[in-house]
Biotite code that builds the C-alpha atoms (Angstrom):
import biotite.structure as struc

atoms = struc.array([
    struc.Atom([-17.055, 149.151, 49.191], chain_id="A", res_id=1, res_name="UNK", atom_name="CA", element="C"),
    struc.Atom([-15.945, 147.697, 52.548], chain_id="A", res_id=2, res_name="UNK", atom_name="CA", element="C"),
    struc.Atom([-14.973, 150.325, 55.350], chain_id="A", res_id=3, res_name="UNK", atom_name="CA", element="C"),
    struc.Atom([-11.166, 149.847, 55.721], chain_id="A", res_id=4, res_name="UNK", atom_name="CA", element="C"),
    struc.Atom([-10.171, 150.266, 59.296], chain_id="A", res_id=5, res_name="UNK", atom_name="CA", element="C"),
    struc.Atom([-6.812, 152.118, 59.833], chain_id="A", res_id=6, res_name="UNK", atom_name="CA", element="C"),
    struc.Atom([-3.997, 149.968, 60.481], chain_id="A", res_id=7, res_name="UNK", atom_name="CA", element="C"),
    struc.Atom([-3.531, 149.514, 64.164], chain_id="A", res_id=8, res_name="UNK", atom_name="CA", element="C"),
    struc.Atom([-0.023, 149.011, 65.837], chain_id="A", res_id=9, res_name="UNK", atom_name="CA", element="C"),
    struc.Atom([0.822, 145.650, 67.463], chain_id="A", res_id=10, res_name="UNK", atom_name="CA", element="C"),
    struc.Atom([-0.252, 145.078, 70.879], chain_id="A", res_id=11, res_name="UNK", atom_name="CA", element="C"),
    struc.Atom([3.231, 145.274, 72.370], chain_id="A", res_id=12, res_name="UNK", atom_name="CA", element="C"),
    struc.Atom([3.518, 148.831, 70.498], chain_id="A", res_id=13, res_name="UNK", atom_name="CA", element="C"),
    struc.Atom([0.144, 149.909, 72.190], chain_id="A", res_id=14, res_name="UNK", atom_name="CA", element="C"),
    struc.Atom([1.358, 148.801, 75.690], chain_id="A", res_id=15, res_name="UNK", atom_name="CA", element="C"),
    struc.Atom([4.508, 150.680, 75.146], chain_id="A", res_id=16, res_name="UNK", atom_name="CA", element="C"),
    struc.Atom([2.695, 153.907, 74.046], chain_id="A", res_id=17, res_name="UNK", atom_name="CA", element="C"),
    struc.Atom([0.253, 153.492, 76.969], chain_id="A", res_id=18, res_name="UNK", atom_name="CA", element="C"),
    struc.Atom([3.151, 153.088, 79.547], chain_id="A", res_id=19, res_name="UNK", atom_name="CA", element="C"),
    struc.Atom([4.821, 156.015, 78.047], chain_id="A", res_id=20, res_name="UNK", atom_name="CA", element="C"),
    struc.Atom([1.575, 158.128, 78.486], chain_id="A", res_id=21, res_name="UNK", atom_name="CA", element="C"),
    struc.Atom([1.218, 156.709, 81.959], chain_id="A", res_id=22, res_name="UNK", atom_name="CA", element="C"),
    struc.Atom([4.864, 157.712, 82.863], chain_id="A", res_id=23, res_name="UNK", atom_name="CA", element="C"),
    struc.Atom([4.231, 161.316, 81.428], chain_id="A", res_id=24, res_name="UNK", atom_name="CA", element="C"),
    struc.Atom([0.910, 161.712, 83.416], chain_id="A", res_id=25, res_name="UNK", atom_name="CA", element="C"),
    struc.Atom([2.871, 160.424, 86.613], chain_id="A", res_id=26, res_name="UNK", atom_name="CA", element="C"),
    struc.Atom([5.589, 163.145, 85.936], chain_id="A", res_id=27, res_name="UNK", atom_name="CA", element="C"),
    struc.Atom([2.955, 165.797, 85.594], chain_id="A", res_id=28, res_name="UNK", atom_name="CA", element="C"),
    struc.Atom([1.269, 164.918, 88.894], chain_id="A", res_id=29, res_name="UNK", atom_name="CA", element="C"),
    struc.Atom([4.396, 164.910, 90.595], chain_id="A", res_id=30, res_name="UNK", atom_name="CA", element="C"),
    struc.Atom([5.560, 168.334, 89.475], chain_id="A", res_id=31, res_name="UNK", atom_name="CA", element="C"),
    struc.Atom([2.187, 169.552, 90.377], chain_id="A", res_id=32, res_name="UNK", atom_name="CA", element="C"),
    struc.Atom([2.506, 168.093, 93.873], chain_id="A", res_id=33, res_name="UNK", atom_name="CA", element="C"),
    struc.Atom([5.783, 169.472, 94.217], chain_id="A", res_id=34, res_name="UNK", atom_name="CA", element="C"),
    struc.Atom([4.724, 172.843, 93.418], chain_id="A", res_id=35, res_name="UNK", atom_name="CA", element="C"),
    struc.Atom([2.064, 172.809, 96.009], chain_id="A", res_id=36, res_name="UNK", atom_name="CA", element="C"),
    struc.Atom([4.142, 171.399, 98.633], chain_id="A", res_id=37, res_name="UNK", atom_name="CA", element="C"),
    struc.Atom([7.116, 174.010, 98.076], chain_id="A", res_id=38, res_name="UNK", atom_name="CA", element="C"),
    struc.Atom([4.927, 176.883, 98.859], chain_id="A", res_id=39, res_name="UNK", atom_name="CA", element="C"),
    struc.Atom([4.926, 178.591, 95.633], chain_id="A", res_id=40, res_name="UNK", atom_name="CA", element="C"),
    struc.Atom([1.359, 179.576, 96.125], chain_id="A", res_id=41, res_name="UNK", atom_name="CA", element="C"),
    struc.Atom([0.084, 182.395, 98.583], chain_id="A", res_id=42, res_name="UNK", atom_name="CA", element="C"),
    struc.Atom([-2.760, 182.221, 100.974], chain_id="A", res_id=43, res_name="UNK", atom_name="CA", element="C"),
    struc.Atom([-5.470, 182.667, 98.075], chain_id="A", res_id=44, res_name="UNK", atom_name="CA", element="C"),
    struc.Atom([-3.910, 179.915, 95.890], chain_id="A", res_id=45, res_name="UNK", atom_name="CA", element="C"),
    struc.Atom([-2.148, 182.238, 93.462], chain_id="A", res_id=46, res_name="UNK", atom_name="CA", element="C"),
    struc.Atom([1.342, 181.569, 92.252], chain_id="A", res_id=47, res_name="UNK", atom_name="CA", element="C"),
    struc.Atom([3.792, 183.620, 94.156], chain_id="A", res_id=48, res_name="UNK", atom_name="CA", element="C"),
    struc.Atom([5.923, 185.958, 91.822], chain_id="A", res_id=49, res_name="UNK", atom_name="CA", element="C"),
    struc.Atom([7.462, 188.079, 94.662], chain_id="A", res_id=50, res_name="UNK", atom_name="CA", element="C"),
    struc.Atom([9.562, 185.474, 96.173], chain_id="A", res_id=51, res_name="UNK", atom_name="CA", element="C"),
    struc.Atom([12.643, 185.961, 94.075], chain_id="A", res_id=52, res_name="UNK", atom_name="CA", element="C"),
    struc.Atom([12.087, 189.728, 93.551], chain_id="A", res_id=53, res_name="UNK", atom_name="CA", element="C"),
    struc.Atom([12.483, 190.642, 97.123], chain_id="A", res_id=54, res_name="UNK", atom_name="CA", element="C"),
    struc.Atom([15.981, 190.546, 98.507], chain_id="A", res_id=55, res_name="UNK", atom_name="CA", element="C"),
    struc.Atom([16.789, 191.265, 102.049], chain_id="A", res_id=56, res_name="UNK", atom_name="CA", element="C"),
    struc.Atom([20.141, 193.059, 102.308], chain_id="A", res_id=57, res_name="UNK", atom_name="CA", element="C"),
    struc.Atom([21.100, 191.604, 105.697], chain_id="A", res_id=58, res_name="UNK", atom_name="CA", element="C"),
    struc.Atom([20.822, 187.923, 104.237], chain_id="A", res_id=59, res_name="UNK", atom_name="CA", element="C"),
    struc.Atom([22.770, 188.949, 101.186], chain_id="A", res_id=60, res_name="UNK", atom_name="CA", element="C"),
    struc.Atom([26.015, 189.519, 103.183], chain_id="A", res_id=61, res_name="UNK", atom_name="CA", element="C"),
    struc.Atom([27.884, 186.268, 103.746], chain_id="A", res_id=62, res_name="UNK", atom_name="CA", element="C"),
    struc.Atom([30.174, 187.777, 106.465], chain_id="A", res_id=63, res_name="UNK", atom_name="CA", element="C"),
    struc.Atom([28.158, 190.038, 108.645], chain_id="A", res_id=64, res_name="UNK", atom_name="CA", element="C"),
    struc.Atom([30.247, 192.344, 111.108], chain_id="A", res_id=65, res_name="UNK", atom_name="CA", element="C"),
    struc.Atom([30.773, 190.773, 114.443], chain_id="A", res_id=66, res_name="UNK", atom_name="CA", element="C"),
    struc.Atom([30.177, 193.287, 117.223], chain_id="A", res_id=67, res_name="UNK", atom_name="CA", element="C"),
    struc.Atom([30.306, 192.357, 120.682], chain_id="A", res_id=68, res_name="UNK", atom_name="CA", element="C"),
    struc.Atom([27.253, 193.667, 122.476], chain_id="A", res_id=69, res_name="UNK", atom_name="CA", element="C"),
    struc.Atom([26.678, 194.693, 126.102], chain_id="A", res_id=70, res_name="UNK", atom_name="CA", element="C"),
    struc.Atom([25.656, 191.388, 127.326], chain_id="A", res_id=71, res_name="UNK", atom_name="CA", element="C"),
    struc.Atom([28.970, 189.880, 126.200], chain_id="A", res_id=72, res_name="UNK", atom_name="CA", element="C"),
    struc.Atom([30.853, 192.574, 128.405], chain_id="A", res_id=73, res_name="UNK", atom_name="CA", element="C"),
    struc.Atom([28.632, 192.133, 131.451], chain_id="A", res_id=74, res_name="UNK", atom_name="CA", element="C"),
    struc.Atom([29.109, 188.237, 131.199], chain_id="A", res_id=75, res_name="UNK", atom_name="CA", element="C"),
    struc.Atom([32.896, 188.593, 130.532], chain_id="A", res_id=76, res_name="UNK", atom_name="CA", element="C"),
    struc.Atom([33.154, 190.805, 133.712], chain_id="A", res_id=77, res_name="UNK", atom_name="CA", element="C"),
    struc.Atom([31.091, 188.612, 135.968], chain_id="A", res_id=78, res_name="UNK", atom_name="CA", element="C"),
    struc.Atom([33.203, 185.516, 134.809], chain_id="A", res_id=79, res_name="UNK", atom_name="CA", element="C"),
    struc.Atom([36.448, 187.375, 135.398], chain_id="A", res_id=80, res_name="UNK", atom_name="CA", element="C"),
    struc.Atom([35.333, 188.620, 138.814], chain_id="A", res_id=81, res_name="UNK", atom_name="CA", element="C"),
    struc.Atom([34.367, 185.147, 139.819], chain_id="A", res_id=82, res_name="UNK", atom_name="CA", element="C"),
    struc.Atom([37.556, 183.735, 138.556], chain_id="A", res_id=83, res_name="UNK", atom_name="CA", element="C"),
    struc.Atom([39.693, 186.537, 140.213], chain_id="A", res_id=84, res_name="UNK", atom_name="CA", element="C"),
    struc.Atom([37.663, 186.108, 143.629], chain_id="A", res_id=85, res_name="UNK", atom_name="CA", element="C"),
    struc.Atom([38.151, 182.369, 144.041], chain_id="A", res_id=86, res_name="UNK", atom_name="CA", element="C"),
    struc.Atom([41.488, 181.810, 142.567], chain_id="A", res_id=87, res_name="UNK", atom_name="CA", element="C"),
    struc.Atom([43.445, 184.879, 143.528], chain_id="A", res_id=88, res_name="UNK", atom_name="CA", element="C"),
])
């Protein structure tokens, strides 16, 4: 008996399949490149899991309280004295 080879798809179908496999491989490489460039790995090359777990309370507030500090008062007084000295 003759060895019957399996039926091969047409050349155009093979080209389409190879192109699809190439596109999938390029997507995998792009995803891996993106992972390494977005700092999802720590210093030792392990994946960072603690980035989303830790939340800093001061960053969670969208409208922090505005408090005038001592520098503002000193600057305000100096400007007021300067203006009052020259214009009054």
